[in-house]
N, C-alpha and C positions, 0 to 999 in steps of 0.2 A: 600419365604425368602426375607427379606427386603434388598434393595440395599444400599450400603454404601453412606454416604453423601459426596459430593464433592463441594468445593467452587470454582467457576469460576470467576476470576477477569479480567475485560475487559475494555478498554477505549472507546469501541464502542458497540452499540447494535448489537448483531449478527443478520444476515439477510440472506434471500435467494438471494437478489440482492443488488446492490449498489456499493460502492467502495471495493477495494481489501481486506482491513482489516476486514470490516463487513462481507464479504463473507467467508473469512477464519475462522473467529470466528463462523459463522453460521455452517459451515461444522464440526468444532470441537465440538460445542455444541450438535449437532445432534448425533455425534458419542459417546460422553461421556454419553449422556442421556440413551443410551442403557443399560449401566451397573451401572449407578449411579443415585442417587437422587441429581440433580444439583441445587445448590443455586447460582444464577447468580447475581453478583454485577457489575453493570456498573458504571464506574466513568468517565464521559465525559470530559476528559482533553483536547481533540482536537476539541471541539465544542459541540453544543447541541445534545442530543441523537436523534435517528430517531423517526419518527412519530408513531402513534398508530398502524399502520399496522405492522411495524417491532416488536413493543412491543408484539402484539398479537401472532405473529409467534414464537418469542423467548419463550413466556410464555408456549407454548405447550410442550416445552421440559424441563421445570423447575419445581422443587418442589416449588421454590420461586424465585421471581425476585425483586431486589431492585436497584434503581438509586440513587447514592450518589453524589449530586451536590456540587462541591468544587470551583466554579468560584469565590466566594467571600473570599476564604481562602488562598490567595496567601502568600507565604513566605514574612515576613516583609522586609527582605533584598532586595528581588526582587522589592517590592513596592518602596523602597527608590531609587533603581537604575532607575526605570521607571520615577521618578520625576526629574532626572538630565536633565537640559535643553540643555546643549551643546551636540550636536549629537556625536562628537568625544569622549568626556568624557563618555557619556552614553555607547558608543560602547566598550570603554576600560573597563568600569565597568562590562559590560555583559561578557567580555572575562575572567574576574576574578571571575565570579559567580561560586560557587563550584560544581554545579550539572547541568545536562542537563536541558534546559529550561522547558521541559514538566514535570519535577519533581518539579517545583516550587509550585505545588498544594499539594504535599505530605508532608504537615506540620505534626508535632507530633499530633496535635489535629485532623486533617483530617483523619489520619491513625487510631487513637483511635476510632473516631466516626464511621468509616467504619466497624471496627471489632465489634462494639456494635450492628450493624444492625442484626447480626445473633447470638447474645448472647444466650448461652444455647445450641447451635447446636454443636455437636462434629463431626468434619470433619475428615474423613479418608484420604482424598486427597485434595490438593489445586492446581489448575491449573491457572497460570498467563499468560495472553496474552500481550506481548510486554515488553521489558526490562524496560522502564520508569515507568511501573506499579509495578515493584518489591518492592519498598518501602511499598506499601500497604499490602504486604505479611509478613512484619516484625513480627507481633504478632505470626505467625505460624512458621516462620523460627527460632524464638528465643526459642522455646520450648525444653524441655529435650528430650533425645533419646527415652524415654518410651512413651511420650504422643505427640510427634511431628508427624504431618501428613506427608504423602509422598507429597513432593512439586515438581511441574514440571513447567518449564518456556518455553513458546513458544515464542522465539525471533521473529519469522517470518522473520525478517530482521537482518543482522549483522550490527548494527547501526554505529559503529565506522568506519567500512569500507565504508559504504554507504555515510556517511557524508564527508569523504575524497574525494569521487568521486564528491559530490556536490560542495565542495570547488574548485576542479579543473574546474568544469563547470562554476562557477561564475568567476574564474580567467580568463578563456579563453574569457569570455564575457566582460572583462575589469572592472568587478565589484569587486574591491579589498575589499570593506567593506563587501559585502556578503560572499566573500571567507574567510575573517577573522572570521566572525561569524561561518561558517561551520567548519573551522579548530578547533576553540575553542570547538564547540559541539563534534567533533570527539574525541578530547582529553578527554572531560568529559565522553563521553560514554565508552571510553576505561577504564577509572577508574571504572565506574559502572560495566562494564563486569568483571573486575578483582575482584571486591567486591562481586558480586552476583552469578556469574556462579558456583563457587565451592560450594555454599550453597544450591543449588537445587539438588535434587536426579537425575533429568533428564532434559536435555535442548533439545529443538526442533528447527530446522531450516527448510527452505523449499527447499533447494538445496544441492546437494553433494558438490558443490564448497564452500558454506558457512560452511558446516561441516568441510571440510578440513582446511579452513582458521581459524576456531576457534581452531582446534587442533594444528595448526602450530604456530599461533601468541598468543593465549591465554592459551594454554596448556589444553584446555577443551576436555577431552577424553570421556565424558559421554553425548555427543551430538548425536542425531539421526535425520534422515530426515523424515519429514512428508510433502510430496509434496502438492502444491496447487492443487485444483480441482475445477471443475465447474459442475453444473447440466446440463444435456443435455436438450435442448429445446424440447418442445412437438412436434414441426414440424419445418422444414426448407424449404426455397425456393431455387431453383437452376436455373441457366441459366441466360443469359444476357437479360435484358429488353430494351425496347426502351428508348431513351433519352441519356443524357450525361453519360459517364463512371464515376462512382461514387466511390470515396475513402472515407473511414470512419476512423476516429481516436476517440477512446473512452478513457476518463480518467478524474480524478478530475483536472479541468483546472486551479485551483488556486494553485496547488502543483507545485513548481518550475520546476522539471524535465518534467512534462507534459506541462507546459507553454512553456518551451524551445523547446520541441518536436514540438508543434504546430507552433511556430515561425520559427523553422528550416525548417519544411516541406513547409509552405506557402511562406516564404520569400526566401529560397535558393533552394528548390527542385522544387516547383511548376512552377516558371518561365522557368526553363529548360524543365520540363515536358510539359508545354503548347507549347513551341516551337517545341519539337520533336514529340508530338502526332498529332498535326495539326487537332484536332477535339475537340468539346466541352467537358469540364471536369466539375466535381462537387466534392467539398470537404465538408464533414460533420464533424464538430468538436463538439462532444457530451460529455457533462459532467458538473458537478456542479461547481459553483463559478468561472466562467471564469474571469480572470484578465482583467484589462482595455486594456492591450496590446493584449490579445487574442481576445477580442471583436472587437478591431480595425482591425482585419484580415478579418472581414466579408466583402464580396464583392458580390453585387447583381448578382444573376444568377450563381455564381461560388462557393463561400465559405459561408457556413452557420454555425453560432455559436448558438447552441440551448440552452445552459444552462442546468439546471436540467430537466430530462425527467422521466416520471413515469415508463417506461419500455424500454428496448433496442431492443427488438425483431424486431420492425418495422424498425429500423435504420439498423440493420444487413440485413433485407430483402431488403432494398433499396440500399444496397452497392454491388458493384461489386468486391471490394477488401478492405482489412483492412491494414492500415499502422501503424507501431509502431516505429516512428523515435526517440526513446529515446537515449539520450547521457549521462545519469547518472541515478542512482537509484540502489536499492538493491533487493534481493530476486528473485522471478520469477514473470513473468507478467501474471496475470490472464486475462488481455486483449488479450493475444495471445491464451490462452486456450479457451476463449470465441469465438474468431474468428474461431478456429478449430471446436468447437461444432456447430457453425452455418454454417459450410462448406463454409467458405470464404477464398480465397487465401490471404496470408499475405506477405507483404514486411516489413522487420524489420532491425534495426541496430543490430550489435553484442550485444550491451548492452541490447537491447529490448528482445533478445532471450536468454539471459544468464540464465543458470540453467535449461533450458527446454531440454529434450532429444529429440530434433528434428534435422533432417539433412537438411542442405541447399540443394536446388534444388529438394529435395524429399518431404519435408513437408512445406517448406517456402523458400522465397528468402531473402538474406541478403546483405546489402550494408551500407557503413559507411560514404561516402562522398556525397555531394549534387548531383554531376554528376552521380555517380554509383547508387544512390537511384532512381534518375529520370529514368535512363536506365532500371532498374528492373521494375519500374512501366509501362514503355512503353512496355516492353515484355508482361506484363499481358494484356494490352490493345490490342495488336496485335496478341496474340496467345490464342485463345479460348481453344485449347487442353491443353495448360499449365495451364490455370485457372482451368479446370476440374480436371487435375491430382493433383494439389495442394489442391483443395477443397475436 
């Protein structure tokens, strides 16, 4: 019996590894392909699509894969705003832009051309990954009851809530311009949530906290939780090795919450940790697109900033502990789940562990101030038994 056709719309190439969105999209693609002929439409609004390796992996699960590049199809209004020379006037104009910035590529023409890529295919279901991709589902949401496919939206992240957290983080850092941008984005995402969530048959989030927030603030009663997941590594290494005690932080280092986490750990936690530990330490900051401020953290013999790496296994193998010093962000942290899968003890902030059903002192250590975070790290250095229990 032929499997029903499903259209999967994603801003990233689904993958086995990489950043959190790519990995979640990969898990979803693999699951959906078991019961559907998946037609994957990647619209890379957040950067270039992954290389041929990710393409080949995703193609294994697809009846067809298409990449719809829209980088040159920006909303004319957004183009006009970008040409404003005065920074304050440009910021004010951005605040008045009617949609989230990542929706600037979803012009009428771009949406129409995307739908034409699969012209003639009758879809039983449409699966959209991330709220800002919902405009590309308009041709399917607009159909009549008889011919409309079942449409599902995987938010992954409760965007309006996350953006408000980012605004608070910018504000705490004294960056009022950045805070203003994020507050405007939060308001725009809230409008988008009210517009699109009722139009999808089912909405998915990755944590129970997000599901409750959607129900409470947005009246969304048809949301369900699909937790984030990671694939278990083929093998793991355990036990302390010779050399400095090594802390690992993994993340897309050009993403502001991860940049802030790296700066927080190296600038506020590490000096306290260095003084208390009284032994050599090493910090590995691993991830793509490190900002100039993150690159400046590199310190010979102590802090290494790697940039993009082909695989993470060797860095987990080299680490004695994983730190997740996030102070803002949404969803649940795949980086915490990855650390668990590699049997590495974790020290995290409350934000970093949010949405994960893990108990402090049993599955991980939690601290939210520089002093407390350093103290928890020292505990791991000085207590091999604790490291083994948490791993």
